[in-house]
C-alpha positions in Angstrom: 11.8 -5.3 -4.6 14.7 -5.5 -7.0 18.2 -6.5 -6.0 21.3 -4.3 -6.0 23.1 -4.6 -9.3 26.4 -3.0 -10.2 26.1 -0.5 -7.3 22.8 0.7 -8.7 20.1 1.1 -6.1 16.5 0.7 -7.2 13.9 2.2 -4.9 10.1 2.4 -5.3 9.8 6.0 -4.2 12.1 8.5 -2.6 11.0 10.5 0.4 9.7 13.9 -0.5 12.2 16.7 0.4 13.2 20.1 -0.5 14.7 20.5 -4.0 18.4 19.6 -4.0 20.8 22.1 -5.4 23.6 21.0 -7.7 26.0 21.5 -4.8 23.8 19.3 -2.5 23.7 16.6 -5.2 27.5 16.6 -5.5 28.0 16.5 -1.7 25.5 13.7 -1.3 27.5 11.5 -3.7 24.2 10.2 -5.3 22.1 11.2 -8.3 18.5 10.3 -8.1 17.0 9.3 -11.4 13.2 8.8 -11.9 12.1 6.3 -14.6 8.7 4.8 -15.3 10.6 1.5 -16.1 8.1 0.2 -18.8 9.7 1.7 -21.9 11.9 -0.6 -23.9 14.6 -0.1 -25.1 15.1 3.1 -23.0 14.4 1.9 -19.4 12.6 -1.4 -18.6 12.9 -4.5 -16.5 14.3 -7.6 -18.4 13.2 -11.1 -17.8 15.5 -11.4 -14.8 13.9 -8.4 -13.1 16.9 -6.1 -13.8 16.4 -2.5 -14.8 18.1 -2.0 -18.1 18.1 0.0 -21.3 19.7 2.8 -23.3 18.8 5.5 -20.8 19.8 3.3 -17.9 23.3 3.0 -19.5 23.3 6.7 -20.2 22.4 7.5 -16.6 25.2 5.3 -15.3 27.6 7.2 -17.7 26.3 10.6 -16.5 26.7 9.6 -12.9 30.2 8.3 -13.5 31.1 11.6 -15.2 29.8 13.5 -12.2 31.5 11.0 -9.8 28.2 10.1 -8.3 26.3 6.8 -7.6 23.1 6.5 -9.7 20.0 5.7 -7.7 17.0 4.7 -9.8 13.6 5.7 -8.5 10.6 3.9 -10.0 7.8 6.2 -11.1 5.0 6.0 -13.7 3.9 8.0 -16.7 0.8 9.4 -15.0 2.9 10.5 -12.0 6.3 11.3 -13.5 5.8 15.1 -13.6 4.2 15.2 -10.1 7.0 13.0 -8.7 9.7 15.3 -10.1 7.8 18.4 -8.9 7.7 16.8 -5.4 11.5 16.3 -5.5 11.3 12.5 -5.4 14.3 12.5 -7.8 16.7 14.9 -9.4 16.2 14.0 -13.1 13.5 12.1 -15.1 14.8 9.8 -17.8 13.5 6.7 -19.5 11.5 7.9 -22.5 10.5 11.6 -21.9 9.4 13.3 -25.0 9.9 17.0 -25.5 6.5 18.9 -25.3 5.7 22.6 -24.9 3.8 21.8 -21.7 6.8 20.0 -20.2 9.1 22.9 -21.3 6.9 25.4 -19.5 6.9 23.4 -16.2 10.4 22.0 -16.2 13.9 22.3 -17.6 14.5 20.0 -20.5 17.8 18.9 -21.9 19.0 19.1 -25.4 17.9 16.4 -27.8 19.0 12.9 -26.8 17.4 10.8 -29.6 15.1 11.9 -32.5 11.7 10.3 -32.5 8.1 10.4 -33.6 4.8 8.5 -33.2 4.1 5.3 -35.2 1.6 2.4 -35.1 2.9 -0.9 -33.6 0.7 -3.8 -34.3 0.4 -7.5 -34.2 2.0 -8.7 -37.4 -1.3 -10.2 -38.4 -3.0 -6.8 -38.2 -0.1 -4.6 -39.4 -0.7 -4.8 -43.2 -4.2 -3.2 -42.9 -3.1 -0.4 -40.6 -0.8 1.6 -42.8 -2.1 5.1 -42.1 -4.4 7.0 -39.7 -7.5 6.6 -41.9 -7.1 2.9 -41.9 -6.7 2.9 -38.1 -9.8 5.1 -37.6 -12.2 2.3 -38.3 -14.9 0.8 -36.0 -13.4 -2.7 -36.2 -9.9 -1.7 -35.2 -8.9 -2.1 -31.5 -6.4 0.4 -30.3 -4.7 -0.2 -26.9 -3.3 2.7 -24.8 -2.0 3.3 -21.3 -2.5 6.6 -19.4 -0.4 9.6 -18.8 1.9 10.1 -21.7 2.2 11.5 -25.2 0.9 8.3 -26.8 -2.4 8.7 -25.0 -2.5 12.4 -26.0 -2.1 11.3 -29.7 -4.8 8.7 -29.4 -7.3 11.1 -27.7 -6.6 13.8 -30.3 -6.6 11.7 -33.5 -8.4 8.4 -33.1 -12.1 8.8 -32.6 -13.8 6.0 -34.5 -11.7 2.9 -33.5 -12.3 0.9 -30.3 -10.1 2.3 -27.6 -8.9 -0.2 -25.0 -7.4 1.6 -21.9 -4.9 -0.4 -19.8 -2.7 0.2 -16.8 0.7 0.6 -18.3 3.0 0.0 -21.3 3.6 -3.6 -20.4 -0.1 -4.3 -20.8 -0.1 -2.6 -24.2 2.6 -4.9 -25.6 1.0 -8.0 -24.0 -2.4 -7.1 -25.6 -0.7 -7.1 -29.1 1.0 -10.4 -28.3 -2.3 -11.9 -27.1 -4.2 -10.3 -30.1 -6.7 -8.8 -27.7 -5.8 -5.5 -29.5 -4.7 -4.8 -33.0 -2.3 -1.9 -32.5 -0.9 0.7 -30.2 0.5 4.2 -30.9 4.1 4.3 -29.7 7.4 5.9 -30.4 9.5 4.9 -33.4 12.3 4.0 -31.0 10.1 1.5 -29.2 8.6 0.2 -32.4 12.0 -0.6 -33.9 13.0 -2.4 -30.7 10.0 -4.7 -30.6 9.9 -5.5 -34.3 13.6 -6.5 -34.1 13.2 -8.5 -30.9 9.9 -10.2 -31.6 9.9 -10.9 -35.3 6.6 -12.3 -36.7 4.8 -11.2 -33.5 5.1 -7.4 -33.4 5.4 -5.3 -36.5 5.5 -1.6 -37.3 2.4 -0.9 -39.3 3.8 2.6 -40.1 7.5 3.1 -40.5 7.5 6.9 -40.6 6.2 9.1 -37.8 2.6 10.4 -38.2 2.6 13.9 -39.6 3.2 16.5 -36.9 4.6 14.0 -34.3 8.2 14.3 -35.2 9.9 14.9 -31.8 12.9 14.0 -29.7 13.7 12.4 -26.3 15.0 14.6 -23.5 15.9 14.5 -19.8 13.8 16.5 -17.5 14.6 18.3 -14.3 13.2 21.1 -12.1 13.5 24.8 -13.1 15.3 25.5 -9.8 18.4 23.6 -11.1 19.9 25.3 -14.2 23.4 24.4 -13.1 22.6 20.7 -13.3 21.0 21.2 -16.7 24.2 22.8 -17.9 26.2 19.9 -16.7 23.8 17.5 -18.5 23.9 19.4 -21.8 27.7 19.6 -21.7 27.8 15.9 -21.1 25.4 15.2 -23.9 27.6 17.1 -26.3 30.6 15.1 -25.3 29.4 11.6 -24.7 29.6 9.1 -27.5 26.1 7.7 -27.9 26.7 5.7 -31.1 27.8 2.5 -29.3 24.8 2.5 -27.0 22.4 3.3 -29.7 23.7 0.3 -31.7 23.6 -1.9 -28.6 19.9 -1.1 -28.1 18.8 -1.2 -31.7 18.1 2.5 -32.0 18.6 4.3 -35.2 19.5 8.0 -34.7 17.7 9.0 -38.0 
């Protein structure tokens, strides 16, 4: 599907197997990393079909630190947790938000990047969508994809606007470009990226996270592997993220 780039293998789905211990991971020489692959600027396919982004660079750095080859496994937001539970990969990256539900089911790393939910809109619609009350109107079209915290926010907070449900995050962004939707709820990280990269097309209608949505991005792995979690947290405390954050237009506010 995608070509081998910089010794990074991209596979659609790993074969289900028993959970790998940290020792088994080290002996295998490979670290399997699950990503939905539709979340710019953390993990997404660029115009050349290459998987790229902040978390992709971070994964390469982690694997290098562990002296392993990173193998990226393509997942999706609706199936990410199930794929991890089925041992299709060792760690989930690429835009995972800390939630209590995820913390109950999986091991979550320390904070990678602070975050929160905002409204990203077509620049034409953005000036009239500056708060949740303005969004909750019958003539406002809100686009959302399934399976993530954005959908949870929409379902819990937007009841009057027209909800347009699409397949994935690519379709969300395209709907704003095509003006078939007015706005989407997304993360501050993603909003900053698209506003910077598509000026005059995509604008943040809200620049501060909605009340109660302040959060942070994490890396997620199975509870059976606390040793790997410790390795990841130690690495997070030592790695210099500033250069990569700047590269991908992310402000660690």
